[in-house]
C-alpha positions in Angstrom: 0.0 0.0 0.0 2.8 2.4 0.8 4.3 1.8 -2.7 0.9 2.5 -4.3 0.5 5.6 -2.3 3.9 6.9 -3.6 2.9 6.1 -7.1 -0.4 7.9 -6.6 1.4 11.0 -5.2 3.7 11.1 -8.1 0.9 10.8 -10.6 -1.0 13.6 -8.8 2.1 15.8 -8.8 2.6 15.0 -12.6 -1.0 16.1 -13.4 -0.6 19.1 -11.2 2.4 20.3 -13.1 0.5 19.8 -16.4 -2.5 21.7 -15.1 -0.6 24.7 -13.6 0.9 25.4 -16.9 -2.6 25.8 -18.5 -4.4 27.7 -15.7 -4.0 31.4 -15.3 -5.3 34.0 -12.9 -6.3 37.6 -14.0 -6.3 40.4 -11.4 -5.3 43.6 -13.2 -2.4 41.5 -14.5 -2.1 37.8 -15.5 -0.6 35.5 -12.9 0.6 32.0 -13.4 0.8 29.1 -11.0 4.2 28.0 -9.9 4.7 24.4 -8.6 8.0 23.8 -6.8 8.8 21.1 -4.3 5.2 20.2 -3.8 4.2 23.9 -3.0 1.9 26.1 -5.2 2.1 29.9 -5.5 1.0 32.6 -7.9 3.6 34.6 -9.8 3.1 37.6 -12.2 3.5 36.7 -15.9 6.7 38.1 -17.3 6.5 40.7 -20.1 8.2 38.4 -22.6 5.9 35.4 -21.9 2.8 34.9 -23.9 1.5 31.4 -23.0 -1.9 30.0 -24.1 -4.1 29.3 -21.0 -6.9 26.9 -21.4 -8.6 28.1 -18.2 -8.5 31.7 -16.9 -9.7 32.5 -13.4 -11.0 36.1 -13.2 -10.5 37.9 -9.9 -13.5 39.1 -7.8 -13.0 42.8 -8.7 -13.6 42.2 -12.4 -17.1 40.8 -12.2 -20.4 41.4 -10.4 -21.9 38.6 -8.3 -25.6 38.3 -7.3 -28.0 35.7 -5.8 -31.7 35.6 -6.4 -34.3 33.2 -5.1 -37.4 32.3 -7.3 -40.7 30.6 -6.2 -40.2 27.9 -8.9 -39.3 24.3 -8.3 -38.9 23.1 -11.9 -35.5 23.7 -13.5 -36.8 24.1 -17.0 -39.4 26.6 -16.0 -36.7 28.4 -14.0 -34.4 28.7 -17.0 -37.3 30.0 -19.1 -38.1 32.7 -16.6 -34.5 33.8 -16.2 -33.9 34.0 -20.0 -36.9 36.4 -20.4 -35.8 38.8 -17.6 -34.5 42.2 -18.5 -30.9 43.1 -17.7 -30.8 44.0 -14.1 -27.0 44.3 -13.5 -24.9 47.4 -13.1 -22.8 47.0 -16.3 -22.6 45.0 -19.5 -20.6 41.8 -19.6 -20.8 38.0 -20.1 -23.1 36.3 -17.7 -22.4 33.0 -16.1 -25.2 31.3 -14.0 -25.6 28.5 -11.6 -29.1 27.1 -11.1 -30.0 25.3 -7.8 -33.4 23.7 -7.1 -33.9 24.0 -3.4 -37.4 22.5 -3.0 -40.5 21.8 -5.0 -41.4 25.5 -4.7 -38.1 27.2 -4.5 -34.9 27.7 -6.6 -31.8 29.9 -6.5 -29.8 31.4 -9.3 -26.3 32.7 -8.7 -25.0 35.0 -11.4 -21.5 36.2 -12.3 -21.3 39.2 -14.8 -17.7 39.4 -16.1 -16.8 42.9 -17.5 -16.4 43.0 -21.2 -13.3 45.2 -21.0 -11.2 42.5 -19.5 -11.5 40.1 -22.4 -8.9 41.9 -24.5 -6.5 41.7 -21.5 -6.5 37.9 -21.3 -4.0 37.3 -24.1 -4.6 34.3 -26.2 -8.2 33.0 -26.1 -8.8 30.5 -23.2 -11.4 27.8 -23.3 -13.0 28.6 -19.9 -13.6 31.7 -17.9 -14.1 30.9 -14.2 -15.0 33.5 -11.6 -12.7 33.4 -8.6 -15.4 32.9 -5.9 -17.1 30.1 -8.0 -13.8 28.1 -7.9 -13.2 28.8 -4.2 -16.8 28.0 -3.1 -16.5 24.6 -4.9 -14.0 23.5 -2.3 -15.1 25.6 0.7 -14.4 23.8 4.0 -16.3 26.2 6.2 -19.2 28.6 5.9 -17.0 31.7 5.6 -13.5 32.4 4.3 -11.1 35.4 4.3 -7.9 35.6 2.2 -5.5 38.2 0.8 -4.1 38.0 -2.7 -2.6 40.6 -5.1 -3.0 43.5 -2.7 -6.7 42.8 -2.0 -8.8 41.1 0.7 -11.6 38.8 -0.4 -14.4 37.8 2.0 -16.7 34.9 1.1 -19.7 33.4 2.8 -21.8 30.3 1.8 -25.0 30.5 3.8 -28.6 29.3 3.6 -29.3 32.4 1.5 -26.6 31.5 -1.1 -23.1 32.6 -2.0 -22.0 36.2 -1.1 -18.6 37.8 -1.4 -16.8 41.1 -1.3 -13.4 42.5 -2.2 -11.6 45.4 -0.6 -8.4 47.2 -1.9 -5.8 47.2 0.9 -4.2 50.2 -0.8 -7.5 52.0 -1.4 -6.9 52.2 -5.2 -10.5 51.4 -6.2 -13.1 54.0 -6.8 -15.8 54.5 -4.2 -18.5 53.6 -6.6 -16.8 50.3 -7.7 -16.1 49.5 -4.0 -19.7 49.9 -3.1 -20.8 47.6 -6.0 -18.4 44.8 -5.0 -19.4 44.9 -1.3 -23.1 45.3 -2.0 -24.1 41.6 -1.4 -22.6 41.7 2.1 -24.4 44.8 3.0 -27.7 43.4 1.7 -27.3 40.1 3.6 -25.9 41.4 6.9 -22.4 39.9 6.6 -20.5 43.1 7.3 -18.6 41.6 10.3 -17.2 38.4 8.8 -15.3 35.9 10.9 -14.1 32.5 9.5 -11.3 30.6 8.0 -8.2 32.7 7.0 -5.9 31.7 4.2 -2.4 32.9 3.3 -1.2 33.3 -0.3 0.1 29.7 -0.5 -3.1 28.2 0.9 -5.1 30.4 -1.5 -3.3 29.2 -4.6 -3.8 25.6 -3.6 -7.5 26.1 -2.9 -8.0 28.0 -6.1 -6.4 25.3 -8.2 -8.4 22.6 -6.4 -11.6 24.5 -7.1 -10.8 24.7 -10.8 -10.2 21.0 -10.8 -13.6 20.3 -9.2 -15.4 22.6 -11.7 -13.6 21.0 -14.6 -14.8 17.6 -13.6 -18.3 18.5 -12.4 -19.5 21.4 -14.6 -17.0 22.5 -17.3 -19.5 23.7 -19.9 -21.1 26.3 -17.6 -18.0 28.5 -17.6 -17.0 28.2 -21.3 -15.6 31.2 -23.0 -18.3 33.3 -24.8 -18.3 32.9 -28.6 -19.5 36.4 -29.1 -16.8 38.1 -26.9 -13.5 39.1 -28.3 -14.3 38.1 -31.9 -10.7 38.9 -33.0 -9.5 35.9 -31.0 -9.7 32.6 -32.8 -10.7 29.5 -30.9 -7.6 27.4 -30.1 -8.7 24.2 -31.6 -5.1 23.0 -32.2 -4.1 23.6 -28.6 -7.3 22.0 -27.4 -6.8 18.9 -29.5 -3.1 18.6 -28.4 -4.2 18.9 -24.7 -6.9 16.2 -25.1 -4.4 13.9 -26.9 -1.8 14.5 -24.1 -4.4 13.8 -21.4 -5.5 10.6 -23.2 -2.0 9.4 -23.5 -1.3 10.2 -19.9 -4.4 8.3 -18.9 -3.3 5.2 -20.9 0.2 5.4 -19.4 -1.1 5.8 -15.8 -3.7 3.0 -16.2 -1.1 0.7 -17.8 1.5 1.4 -15.0 -1.2 0.9 -12.4 -2.4 -2.4 -13.8 1.2 -3.7 -14.2 2.1 -2.7 -10.7 -1.1 -4.2 -9.3 -0.4 -7.5 -11.1 3.2 -7.6 -9.8 2.0 -7.0 -6.3 -0.7 -9.7 -6.7 1.8 -12.2 -8.0 4.2 -11.5 -5.1 1.4 -12.0 -2.6 0.4 -15.3 -4.3 4.1 -16.4 -4.1 4.1 -15.6 -0.4 0.9 -17.5 0.2 2.2 -20.5 -1.8 5.4 -20.5 0.4 3.3 -20.4 3.5 1.0 -23.3 2.5 3.8 -25.5 1.0 4.4 -27.4 4.3 0.7 -28.1 4.6 0.5 -29.3 1.1 3.5 -31.6 1.8 1.9 -33.1 4.9 -1.3 -33.6 2.9 0.6 -35.4 0.1 2.4 -37.6 2.7 -1.0 -38.5 4.3 -2.3 -39.5 0.8 0.8 -41.7 0.2 0.4 -43.4 3.6 -3.3 -44.0 2.9 -2.4 -45.6 -0.5 0.1 -47.9 1.1 -2.5 -48.9 3.8 -4.9 -49.7 1.0 -2.3 -51.8 -0.8 -1.6 -53.8 2.4 -5.3 -54.3 3.0 -5.7 -55.7 -0.5 -2.7 -57.9 -0.1 -4.1 -59.4 3.2 -7.5 -59.6 1.7 -6.4 -62.0 -1.0 -4.9 -64.5 1.6 -7.3 -67.2 2.7 -7.2 -67.4 6.5 -6.7 -70.9 8.0 -6.7 -70.3 11.7 -9.4 -73.0 12.0 -6.8 -75.7 11.0 -5.1 -75.3 14.4 -8.3 -76.3 16.2 -8.8 -79.3 13.9 -5.2 -80.5 14.5 -5.6 -80.2 18.3 -8.8 -82.4 18.1 -6.9 -85.0 16.0 -4.1 -85.1 18.6 -6.6 -85.8 21.3 -7.9 -88.7 19.3 -4.5 -90.3 19.2 -3.3 -89.1 15.8 0.0 -87.4 15.3 0.7 -84.7 12.7 3.8 -85.2 10.7 3.4 -82.0 8.5 0.9 -79.8 6.6 0.8 -77.6 3.6 -1.7 -75.3 1.8 -2.9 -75.8 -1.7 -5.0 -72.9 -3.0 -8.2 -73.1 -0.8 -7.4 -76.5 0.7 -5.0 -77.9 3.4 -3.1 -81.2 3.2 -2.5 -82.9 6.5 0.2 -85.6 6.8 -1.0 -87.8 9.7 -0.1 -91.0 11.5 -2.8 -92.9 13.5 -3.7 -96.5 14.4 -6.6 -96.4 11.9 -6.8 -93.9 9.0 -10.5 -94.6 8.5 -11.4 -93.4 12.0 -9.6 -90.1 11.4 -11.3 -89.8 8.0 -14.7 -90.4 9.5 -14.0 -87.9 12.3 -13.1 -85.1 9.8 -16.0 -85.9 7.6 -18.4 -85.2 10.5 -16.7 -81.9 11.4 -19.0 -79.0 10.6 -15.9 -76.7 9.9 -14.9 -78.9 7.0 -16.6 -78.8 3.6 -14.9 -81.9 2.1 -12.2 -84.4 2.9 -10.4 -86.9 0.7 -7.2 -89.0 0.7 -4.3 -87.1 -0.9 -2.0 -90.1 -1.0 -2.5 -93.9 -0.4 -2.4 -95.2 3.1 0.8 -97.1 4.1 1.4 -99.3 7.2 4.3 -98.4 9.5 4.4 -100.8 12.4 1.2 -100.8 14.3 0.2 -97.4 12.8 -0.9 -96.1 9.5 0.6 -93.2 7.6 -1.7 -91.2 5.3 -2.4 -87.7 4.0 -5.9 -86.1 4.0 -6.8 -83.1 1.8 -9.5 -81.0 3.5 -11.5 -78.0 2.2 -12.7 -75.7 5.0 -16.1 -74.0 5.2 -16.5 -70.2 5.7 -14.3 -68.9 8.4 -17.0 -68.8 11.1 -17.2 -70.4 14.5 -19.3 -73.5 15.1 -21.7 -71.4 17.2 -22.3 -69.1 14.3 -22.9 -72.0 11.9 -25.3 -73.7 14.3 -27.2 -70.5 14.8 -27.5 -70.0 11.0 -28.7 -73.6 10.6 -31.3 -73.1 13.4 -32.6 -70.0 11.8 -32.8 -71.6 8.4 -34.7 -74.6 9.9 -37.2 -72.3 11.6 -37.8 -70.3 8.5 -38.4 -73.5 6.5 -40.9 -74.8 9.1 -42.8 -71.6 8.9 
């Protein structure tokens, strides 16, 4: 995040530098914005400089400002009424208006009348003419504001009755009549004793440029340069197209850099997460391997026919007097090599054993002294206990009787 903030600050500084070169301020002379080490200031334009400004902010002393409330709640009706009014301002000039619908029965119109005589003083034709107080009020942090610039003190109030402002000449260079005109709104609204936020010259330059930025993004058409004024000035289509092209290229550059940086940060974060979960993935893989080995062992043991019953059968034969010479397994059968007085008795005994499915002689009987040697091949029943077999037989008999 810190890295992105640094990039955002650099981008903001880059656009600020571009903007300050295209915004001017006119107050009896043309001022330009100077941006050095992150600080803004207003500097008088040198005599040998003749830049083309796309936006020119006009100082308060060069226009008349008024606020009027109408008992109309529809914006279209309000504009129709205002367009049919007779000229009610103290001098001729270009009128800029801001329409505000307050309620269903009330609206307010703020008017700025820029004096015609200043248009020829602006140098090359700008695209927009913005009144000073319109720009300041767009970023007003409090209800009132006082600041000093170019030898004059400007007082501004944004109240429930609308926007009111006045300008006084600290060196008393203005005429009495002009002074009364500029301060008339305060006298009419009772704002003669103004107290509020106070700005120095550096703070004023920053707030003025911020207000221009807000108006450019929110309502740029309202303050467009009048076509009928200063007819000898040609519209700067070439400069405007170059500016738009530059802004578009800057936008593409900024978005490309932002996307690339975001992807890089995302990849780094994914790599860190993969590193963190690698031990867990390894343990999971080992568990799967162990489980596969257990399954293989189960399958191996499952394919082996258990013969634990053979031990019980051999013990019974020993009790009957037979002796076991050896034994071996053949598929699902077991071959017992025996020695007993009579082979037929052993054969009959095994034939009656419920644990044995079948029994047969594997080799011929031979006589050895008073005993017989022989081999019997037996096939066992299911590996169940005699009690389980008897229970199953009993249940089957009961069900057949029913």
